[in-house]
VOBA-1610 file (N, C-alpha, C; in pm, whole numbers, padded with zeros to 5 digits, always signed):
BEGIN
Met+00664+03250+07985Met+00729+03185+07878Met+00879+03188+07900Ser+00939+03072+07887Ser+01082+03067+07914Ser+01158+03068+07782Lys+01268+03133+07785Lys+01352+03144+07667Lys+01456+03033+07672Pro+01467+02953+07561Pro+01567+02846+07566Pro+01707+02905+07562Val+01789+02853+07647Val+01927+02899+07655Val+02016+02789+07596Pro+02099+02825+07497Pro+02185+02721+07439Pro+02291+02677+07537Asp+02331+02554+07517Asp+02439+02501+07601Asp+02568+02573+07567Pro+02649+02593+07668Pro+02778+02657+07637Pro+02862+02561+07554Pro+02948+02615+07469Pro+03031+02526+07387Pro+03117+02437+07476Pro+03137+02313+07429Pro+03216+02221+07513Pro+03360+02270+07525Glu+03414+02240+07636Glu+03553+02278+07658Glu+03642+02187+07573Thr+03735+02246+07506Thr+03825+02166+07423Thr+03961+02161+07488Thr+04017+02043+07481Thr+04151+02023+07532Thr+04236+01973+07416Pro+04365+01981+07427Pro+04449+01930+07318Pro+04421+01783+07287Leu+04385+01705+07388Leu+04356+01563+07366Leu+04230+01546+07282Thr+04123+01620+07316Thr+03999+01607+07238Thr+04018+01660+07096Glu+04095+01765+07079Glu+04123+01816+06945Glu+04201+01714+06863Ala+04298+01647+06924Ala+04376+01546+06854Ala+04288+01428+06815Leu+04199+01386+06905Leu+04108+01276+06873Leu+04012+01313+06760His+03964+01437+06764His+03874+01484+06658His+03947+01488+06523Ala+04069+01537+06520Ala+04148+01542+06397Ala+04175+01401+06346Glu+04202+01308+06437Glu+04227+01169+06398Glu+04102+01106+06337Asp+03986+01135+06396Asp+03860+01084+06341Asp+03834+01141+06202Leu+03862+01269+06183Leu+03843+01330+06052Leu+03936+01266+05948Ala+04060+01239+05985Ala+04155+01178+05892Ala+04109+01037+05855Lys+04060+00961+05954Lys+04011+00826+05925Lys+03889+00831+05833Asn+03800+00927+05858Asn+03682+00941+05772Asn+03723+00976+05629Arg+03817+01067+05614Arg+03864+01103+05479Arg+03923+00983+05407Glu+04004+00905+05479Glu+04064+00785+05418Glu+03956+00685+05376Ala+03855+00666+05460Ala+03747+00573+05428Ala+03669+00622+05307Ile+03642+00751+05301Ile+03570+00809+05186Ile+03651+00792+05059Lys+03781+00818+05067Lys+03868+00804+04950Lys+03871+00660+04901Arg+03883+00563+04992Arg+03882+00422+04953Arg+03751+00384+04886Ala+03640+00431+04942Ala+03509+00398+04885Ala+03494+00458+04746Leu+03534+00583+04729Leu+03526+00646+04597Leu+03617+00577+04497Asp+03738+00542+04540Asp+03831+00473+04449Asp+03775+00337+04409Phe+03712+00268+04503Phe+03657+00135+04474Phe+03545+00143+04371Tyr+03456+00239+04387Tyr+03339+00246+04300Tyr+03363+00327+04173Leu+03446+00429+04180Leu+03464+00517+04064Leu+03591+00490+03984Ser+03687+00423+04042Ser+03813+00394+03972Ser+03842+00245+03982Pro+03773+00164+03904Pro+03800+00020+03913Pro+03941-00010+03864Glu+03990-00125+03904Glu+04124-00165+03865Glu+04133-00178+03714Ala+04246-00141+03660Ala+04266-00153+03516Ala+04265-00301+03478Ala+04209-00326+03362Ala+04203-00465+03314Ala+04345-00516+03288Lys+04368-00639+03323Lys+04499-00699+03300Lys+04519-00720+03151Pro+04636-00685+03099Pro+04658-00705+02956Pro+04655-00853+02921Arg+04589-00883+02810Arg+04580-01021+02768Arg+04709-01062+02698Pro+04753-01183+02722Pro+04874-01229+02652Pro+04842-01247+02504Pro+04938-01220+02416Pro+04911-01233+02274Pro+04886-01379+02236Ser+04806-01396+02135Ser+04777-01531+02087Ser+04903-01589+02025Ser+04927-01716+02050Ser+05047-01778+01995Ser+05020-01843+01860Met+04897-01825+01809Met+04865-01886+01681Met+04944-01822+01567Phe+04952-01689+01567Phe+05025-01617+01463Phe+05128-01527+01531Leu+05226-01586+01588Leu+05326-01513+01664Leu+05456-01507+01585Val+05510-01387+01569Val+05640-01371+01504Val+05747-01397+01609His+05840-01481+01575His+05946-01516+01670His+06021-01389+01712Pro+06038-01366+01842Pro+06102-01243+01888Pro+06248-01229+01844Gly+06313-01339+01814Gly+06455-01332+01778Gly+06482-01314+01630Ile+06376-01301+01548Ile+06398-01290+01403Ile+06456-01153+01370Asp+06546-01149+01273Asp+06615-01024+01241Asp+06526-00934+01154Thr+06559-00805+01154Thr+06482-00704+01082Thr+06482-00729+00932Glu+06594-00770+00879Glu+06605-00792+00734Glu+06507-00901+00689Ser+06497-01008+00764Ser+06404-01116+00728Ser+06259-01069+00734Leu+06226-00990+00837Leu+06090-00937+00848Leu+06057-00847+00730Leu+06150-00761+00694Leu+06126-00671+00582Leu+06115-00747+00450Ala+06200-00848+00432Ala+06194-00928+00309Ala+06059-00998+00299His+06010-01052+00409His+05881-01119+00408His+05768-01020+00380Ala+05776-00902+00440Ala+05673-00800+00415Ala+05674-00758+00269Cys+05791-00745+00212Cys+05803-00708+00070Cys+05740-00815-00019Glu+05769-00941+00008Glu+05712-01050-00072Glu+05559-01056-00056Ser+05510-01033+00065Ser+05365-01035+00088Ser+05297-00921+00012Leu+05359-00803+00014Leu+05302-00690-00059Leu+05306-00713-00210Ala+05412-00775-00259Ala+05420-00806-00402Ala+05309-00904-00441Ser+05283-01003-00358Ser+05175-01098-00385Ser+05039-01028-00382Ala+05018-00942-00285Ala+04892-00869-00276Ala+04874-00777-00397Asn+04983-00718-00444Asn+04979-00631-00562Asn+04933-00711-00684Thr+04987-00830-00702Thr+04950-00915-00815Thr+04804-00959-00805Met+04761-00998-00684Met+04622-01041-00667Met+04525-00926-00694Ala+04558-00805-00648Ala+04470-00690-00672Ala+04463-00658-00820Ser+04575-00670-00889Ser+04577-00645-01033Ser+04491-00747-01108Asp+04506-00874-01074Asp+04426-00978-01138Asp+04277-00960-01109Phe+04247-00922-00987Phe+04108-00901-00948Phe+04048-00781-01023Ala+04127-00674-01039Ala+04079-00554-01109Ala+04045-00586-01254Asp+04116-00678-01315Asp+04090-00714-01455Asp+03953-00778-01472Gln+03898-00835-01368Gln+03771-00906-01378Gln+03651-00818-01342Leu+03674-00693-01307Leu+03567-00605-01262Leu+03524-00507-01370Ser+03404-00450-01352Ser+03357-00346-01443Ser+03412-00210-01396Arg+03380-00106-01469Arg+03445+00024-01453Arg+03451+00080-01311Pro+03339+00102-01238Pro+03353+00168-01107Pro+03429+00083-01006Gln+03399-00047-01001Gln+03469-00133-00906Gln+03615-00152-00947Arg+03641-00150-01076Arg+03778-00164-01126Arg+03865-00049-01075Asn+03811+00071-01079Asn+03887+00187-01031Asn+03922+00173-00882Thr+03828+00122-00805Thr+03853+00100-00663Thr+03962-00004-00642Ala+03954-00115-00715Ala+04055-00221-00702Ala+04193-00170-00746Leu+04197-00088-00851Leu+04326-00033-00896Leu+04382+00066-00794Ala+04295+00139-00725Ala+04342+00230-00619Ala+04402+00150-00504Ile+04337+00039-00470Ile+04392-00048-00365Ile+04526-00104-00409Gln+04536-00143-00536Gln+04662-00196-00588Gln+04772-00090-00579Gln+04738+00035-00610Gln+04838+00141-00604Gln+04886+00163-00461Ile+04797+00158-00363Ile+04837+00173-00223Ile+04931+00060-00183Ile+04899-00061-00226Ile+04985-00177-00196Ile+05122-00157-00259Met+05123-00109-00384Met+05250-00088-00454Met+05335+00018-00383Leu+05271+00125-00336Leu+05346+00229-00265Leu+05404+00175-00133Ala+05327+00092-00065Ala+05379+00030+00059Ala+05495-00062+00026Glu+05485-00135-00085Glu+05594-00224-00126Glu+05721-00144-00157Leu+05705-00030-00224Leu+05821+00055-00253Leu+05885+00107-00124Ala+05802+00145-00027Ala+05855+00195+00100Ala+05932+00085+00174Val+05878-00036+00174Val+05946-00147+00241Val+06076-00180+00169Asn+06075-00174+00036Asn+06199-00198-00039Asn+06305-00094-00005Arg+06265+00033+00010Arg+06361+00138+00044Arg+06421+00113+00182Val+06337+00074+00278Val+06387+00043+00413Val+06480-00077+00407Leu+06443-00177+00328Leu+06526-00296+00314Leu+06662-00260+00254Asp+06664-00168+00159Asp+06792-00123+00101Asp+06877-00052+00205Arg+06814+00021+00296Arg+06891+00090+00400Arg+06944-00007+00504Val+06870-00112+00531Val+06913-00210+00631Val+07027-00295+00575Asp+07013-00340+00450Asp+07115-00425+00388Asp+07140-00375+00246Pro+07223-00271+00232Pro+07246-00219+00097Pro+07315-00322+00008Gln+07262-00338-00113Gln+07321-00431-00209Gln+07428-00354-00287Ala+07552-00381-00257Ala+07663-00308-00319Ala+07687-00350-00462
//
């Protein structure tokens, strides 16, 4: 019975070591590209805003605040009128919504006073 003898380790030279290191680096790069492709897809491109309801970029802050104040005042009136037509439980909910609108209107008025104080 013969005993198998392993082959002696191959002789390494600086050239073969450099080639082996280069192959390992290329393999790592290929693995990284593959993982990035499958596990990290490109981020979705941001969609441009719709121009249907676009606020002009050059409009001043005071005008924006004045419009917000008027819109909140209108919403406050509509919520109040709506609450008058409801029964008890729904009325309380509508009045709570009206109060939130009123508080937002007060906050916008305060900011508007700071932007353009009425002397």
